[in-house]
C-alpha positions in Angstrom: -193.1 -120.6 105.0 -191.3 -120.2 101.7 -189.5 -117.1 100.4 -192.6 -116.0 98.4 -194.7 -116.0 101.6 -191.9 -114.2 103.6 -191.6 -111.6 100.9 -195.4 -111.1 100.7 -195.5 -110.6 104.5 -192.5 -108.2 104.6 -193.1 -104.5 105.1 -193.4 -102.5 101.9 -191.6 -99.5 103.6 -188.5 -99.4 105.8 -186.5 -96.6 107.3 -183.2 -96.2 105.5 -180.1 -94.0 105.8 -177.5 -93.2 103.2 -173.8 -92.8 104.1 -171.4 -91.6 101.4 -167.7 -92.1 101.8 -165.6 -89.5 100.0 -163.0 -86.9 100.7 -164.0 -84.9 97.6 -167.8 -84.9 97.6 -170.3 -82.9 99.6 -174.0 -83.5 100.1 -174.6 -81.2 97.1 -172.1 -83.1 94.8 -172.9 -86.6 96.0 -174.7 -87.8 92.9 -174.7 -91.5 93.9 -175.9 -90.8 97.5 -178.6 -88.4 96.2 -179.8 -90.9 93.7 -180.0 -93.6 96.4 -182.0 -91.3 98.7 -184.4 -90.3 95.9 -184.8 -93.8 94.7 -185.5 -95.1 98.2 -188.2 -92.5 98.6 -189.6 -93.3 95.2 -189.8 -96.9 96.3 -191.8 -95.9 99.3 -189.1 -96.0 102.0 -188.3 -93.3 104.6 -184.9 -91.7 104.4 -184.0 -90.8 107.9 -180.4 -89.6 107.3 -178.0 -88.8 104.5 -174.4 -87.9 105.4 -171.0 -87.7 103.7 -167.9 -88.8 105.6 -164.2 -88.8 104.6 -162.3 -91.9 103.6 -161.1 -92.6 107.1 -161.6 -95.9 108.9 -162.5 -94.3 112.3 -164.7 -91.5 110.7 -166.6 -94.1 108.7 -167.2 -96.4 111.7 -168.2 -93.4 114.0 -170.6 -92.0 111.4 -172.3 -95.3 110.8 -172.7 -96.1 114.5 -174.0 -92.5 115.1 -176.6 -92.9 112.3 -177.7 -96.3 113.7 -177.9 -95.0 117.3 -179.5 -91.6 116.5 -182.0 -92.5 113.8 -182.5 -96.3 114.2 -182.8 -97.0 110.5 -183.7 -100.5 109.5 -181.1 -100.3 106.7 -178.1 -98.2 105.8 -176.7 -98.0 102.3 -173.1 -97.0 102.2 -171.6 -95.8 98.9 -167.9 -95.4 98.3 -164.6 -96.8 99.5 -165.1 -100.4 98.5 -162.3 -100.5 95.9 -158.7 -101.6 96.2 -156.8 -98.4 96.5 -155.1 -97.6 99.8 -157.7 -94.9 100.6 -160.6 -97.5 100.2 -161.2 -98.5 103.8 -165.0 -98.8 104.0 -165.0 -102.6 104.2 -162.2 -102.6 106.8 -164.2 -100.0 108.9 -167.6 -101.8 108.7 -167.1 -105.5 108.3 -165.8 -106.0 111.9 -169.1 -104.5 113.1 -171.2 -107.1 111.4 -173.0 -109.6 113.7 -173.8 -111.6 110.5 -172.6 -111.1 106.9 -174.9 -111.5 103.9 -172.3 -113.6 102.1 -174.3 -113.9 98.9 -174.6 -110.2 98.3 -171.0 -109.5 97.1 -170.8 -112.4 94.7 -174.2 -111.7 93.2 -173.4 -108.0 92.8 -170.0 -109.0 91.2 -171.8 -111.3 88.7 -174.3 -108.5 87.8 -171.4 -106.1 87.5 -169.4 -108.5 85.3 -172.4 -108.6 82.9 -172.1 -104.8 82.6 -168.4 -104.0 82.9 -166.7 -107.2 82.2 -163.6 -108.2 84.2 -163.3 -104.8 85.9 -166.0 -106.2 88.3 -163.2 -107.9 90.3 -162.1 -104.5 91.6 -165.2 -104.2 93.8 -165.5 -105.5 97.3 -169.2 -104.8 97.8 -170.6 -106.5 100.8 -173.6 -106.5 103.2 -174.3 -107.5 106.8 -176.2 -107.0 109.9 -175.3 -104.7 112.8 -177.7 -105.1 115.7 -181.1 -104.8 114.1 -179.9 -102.9 111.0 -178.9 -104.3 107.6 -175.9 -102.4 106.1 -175.1 -102.5 102.3 -171.6 -101.4 101.2 -171.5 -100.3 97.6 -169.0 -98.8 95.2 -169.1 -95.0 94.8 -170.0 -95.0 91.2 -173.5 -94.0 90.3 -174.0 -96.8 87.8 -172.9 -99.4 90.4 -175.3 -97.9 93.0 -178.1 -98.0 90.5 -177.4 -101.6 89.6 -177.2 -102.8 93.2 -180.3 -100.8 94.3 -182.5 -101.8 91.4 -181.5 -105.4 91.1 -180.8 -106.5 94.7 -181.4 -104.0 97.5 -184.8 -102.5 96.9 -186.5 -105.7 95.7 -185.4 -107.5 98.9 -185.0 -104.7 101.5 -188.3 -105.2 103.3 -187.8 -109.0 103.3 -184.3 -108.7 104.7 -185.4 -106.2 107.3 -188.3 -108.4 108.4 -185.9 -111.2 109.2 -183.5 -108.9 111.1 -186.1 -107.5 113.4 
């Protein structure tokens, strides 16, 4: 079966969670996370959790594992903490949990970002991978970056990816 057949057979709706990494934002001021949750629902997906966690390796890991254990989402979209400053530890917190990494996600996102923001795209370390039966996408915290990733990559493929994982 080719990718067209796989995509056609994939579920149109998945359960998803949003985890925002920030020491300055709250649920009310989390514009990127709010946009992701609203867009997911608009795309027909069920948002089962939305949480903000501080830029702390243990707090990020603990929050992600609790979301997966408590709400069993098919996908989690993490926003924030993927840059190169010392406080950006999302990748270090989450990548070791991956059973498999979606190694094409980061480079494709970087290429799309390059087309929009030029060479500043090299500052992002966006990635994606599988933890158990859940696909996890790690995105920058900027609203525009989240919109780009969700519209161009995540939502067009999320059902297809989730069908392979489960």
